[in-house]
N, C-alpha and C positions, 0 to 999 in steps of 0.2 A: 504493500500500500504506500509506503514511504517513497519507493522508487517512482510510482505513478504520480505522486504529488510533485516531486522534484521535476519529473519530465514535463508535466503540464505547466508548471510555473516557469521553468527555464525555456520552454519551447513556445512561449507566447509570441504573438505577432510583434513586429518591430514598433508598431504604433503604441503598444502597451508598455514595452520596456523603455521607450524614449519619451514617455509622457512627462512633460515638464511640470505638470500640476500634481504629480504623485510624490508627496514628501512625507513619508511615514516617520513617526517618531522612532527612535532607536532604543528606547527603554520600555519594556513591558513590566507593569507592576501588579499584575493579577494573573496567576496561573497556578497549576497544581502539578508540579514536576517532580517532587520528591517521591520516590517509589514506596508503595505499600502502606501509606499512612492515612490516606483518605480516598475519595472517589476519583482521583486523577490517575497518574501513572501507576501501573501495578508492579512493574519490574524495572530494574536498572536499564535494561535494553529499551523499554518503553520511554524512559526518561531521556535517553540519548537521542532517540528518533524525534521526540517532541522538541528538544533543544535544537537539534540540527534543522528541523523544519522552521523554527522561529528565526534562526540565523538566515535561512534562505529568504525569509520574508523581509529581512533587513534589520532585525533586532540584534544589538550587540551587548545589551545589558538587561539581565532578567532578575526581577525581584519576585520570587515565587511565594505563594501565600496559601499554605495548607489550611484546611478547615480546623477550627477549634470550637467544639461544642461540648456541652455538659453531659450529653447522653451518648451520642453515637461516635463522634470523632474526639476522643478524649486526649487530644494531643497537648503537649506542654512545650514551652520554648526549648527545653532540653531535648525532647524527642525530635523536634523540627531541626534544631541546629546540629544534632548528631547525624540526622539523615542528610542534611546539607553538606556537612564535612565529608561524608562517605561519597556522595555524588561528585563533589568537587575533586576528590582524589581520583575517581575513575576518569573524569574529564581530563585531568592532567596526564594520567597514564596513557590516554589515547590521543593526547596532543590536540584536543578540541579546545580552542581558545574562545572562551566566552566569560563575561563577567556575571557570575551567578551569586545571588544573595537570597536571603529568606526573611519573610515577616510572617504574618498569619492573617486569615480571614476569620474574625471573631463573630460568632452568632450571638446576638443579644438575647440570650435566654435567661432563665432564673438563676443560673450559676455565674453569669458574667460579672456582676458587681463584686462578688466574692473574689474572683480572679483579679479584678482591678484593685481591690483593697488589700489583697494578700501579697502582691508583688508586682514586678515590672512586666508590662505587656510587651509583646514582640512587635515593636514598631519599626519604622524605617525612615531614614533621612534625618538631618539635623532638626527638622521641624517636628520630629516625633509623630509622624503620620501613623494612624491606626485604621486599618481597613475593617469595617463592620458590615454585617448584614442582618436582616430580620426575616421572619417568615413571610411568604409571598402573599398570604391572605390577610393577615392581621398584624398591626403594629403592636409592640409591647405596651402594656398599660402604663408602664413607668418609663416610656421612651424618653421623655423630656428630662427626667431625673438622670437617666443613664448618660445621655449626651452631656449634661451639665457636669456630672462627675468625671467623665472622660476629660473634658476640657480643664476642670479644676486640678486634675492630676498632672497636667502639663502636656497632654496629647492633643493632636489635631485629628478629629474624626473624619474619615472618608466613608461615605455610604456607597457600598458596592452596588452596581447595576440598579439604580433607582428606577429605571424604565421597566423593571420586571415586577414591581410591587402593585398588586391589584388594589390595595387599600388607598393608593394615591390617585387612582384613575378617575375618581368621580369629580375631582376639582383640581385643575392644573395649578391653582394658587398654592396648593400644598407644597409644591416644589420651591416656590419663591420663599415661603415661610421657613422651610427647612434650611435653605441657603442663608437666610437672614439670621438664623440661630447659630450659624458658624459651622455648618456641616458642608464639606466638599462633596462633589459628585463624581463618581467614576463610571463611565459608560462601558458596557460590554460591546466590543466591536462586532461580535456575532449577532447582536440585536439588529444591526443594520442590514444583515443578510436575510432577516426573517426567521432565523433559527429558533427563536423563542415564540414565534407566532406574530400575526399581523399587528396586534395591539401594541406589543412591546416595541415593534419596529416603528410604529407611528409615534409613540411617546418618545422614543429615542430621537427621532427626527425633530419633534417639537422642542425637545430639550436643547438640541443643537441650534435650532432657529432662535431660541431664547438666550443662547450663549450662557447656559447654565452648567456646562460640562467643564470640569477642571482637569480630569485625567481620563485616559482611555486605556483599557486593558483587554487582553485576549480572553481571559478566564479559560485558558486552554486546559482541557482534561484528556483529550484523546486525539489520535491521528485523523479521525473523521472531521474534527474541528479545523484542522489545517487546510483541508480542501475548501471549506467554506470561507476561511480567512483569505484565501487566495482570490476570492471574488471581489474583495473590497475595492481594489484599485479601479474597478469599473463603475463604482457606485457614486453618484453625485454627492450624497450626504457624507460619504467617507472623505471626499475631497473638502467638503465644507467643514467637517470636523477638524481636519488637519490644519485649517486656517485659523482655528481658535488658539488662544494663548495657553495651550496645555502645559501642565507642570511636569510631565513625565521626564523630560530630559534635563530638567533643572534639579531633580532630586539628587542630593549629595549623600552618598553612602559612607557611613563611618567605618 
């Protein structure tokens, strides 16, 4: 499958490869590349194929973000960083040159505040960005309190894929209020391809039109996602997104 992906990408027409409006960011800050710890890469070989696919798409720096939940993916910073170190070692042994780092995608469940109060979250950049997500149907009852405590602890919250939350769909002003509260928005690039359905695609486009997106991420889990990411350069809203002042490439990794 990986061979087919590379063949299709590298074998595109000259008009695609010479498109002067195609300026992808070179830092991806949302993916699931560490093998065996969540619903992303299952094996080290999976991880290698995904990383090489991202490199083919133009990414040079990857901040992978495994899930941390209180019930299903009970990862800790130690588990994630141990997995990161092992994967970095394999990359070095195979002479695959890529800047690979790790943070986490925190689910705002009933256990999150305890994690916040007990110790340091796995953030990234000197701004202490923390990537968070909620359930798709309902926002946590104490959402405002959680965001306030994240900020009070010295972190900057980034809401992963806001275009996918059904509880925000009834009133677009929800997005403006969230941004005004100090939350940054990270758009899933796959949303622009219709991968999550037509409504998520429509909301993603409206968020781009409103210039509410701060960061773009692949949310890469599998090789099937690579084929869809390859479609992006032909999409007008991808080009429009790339013209926004995205923060991806300004993130400084300590």
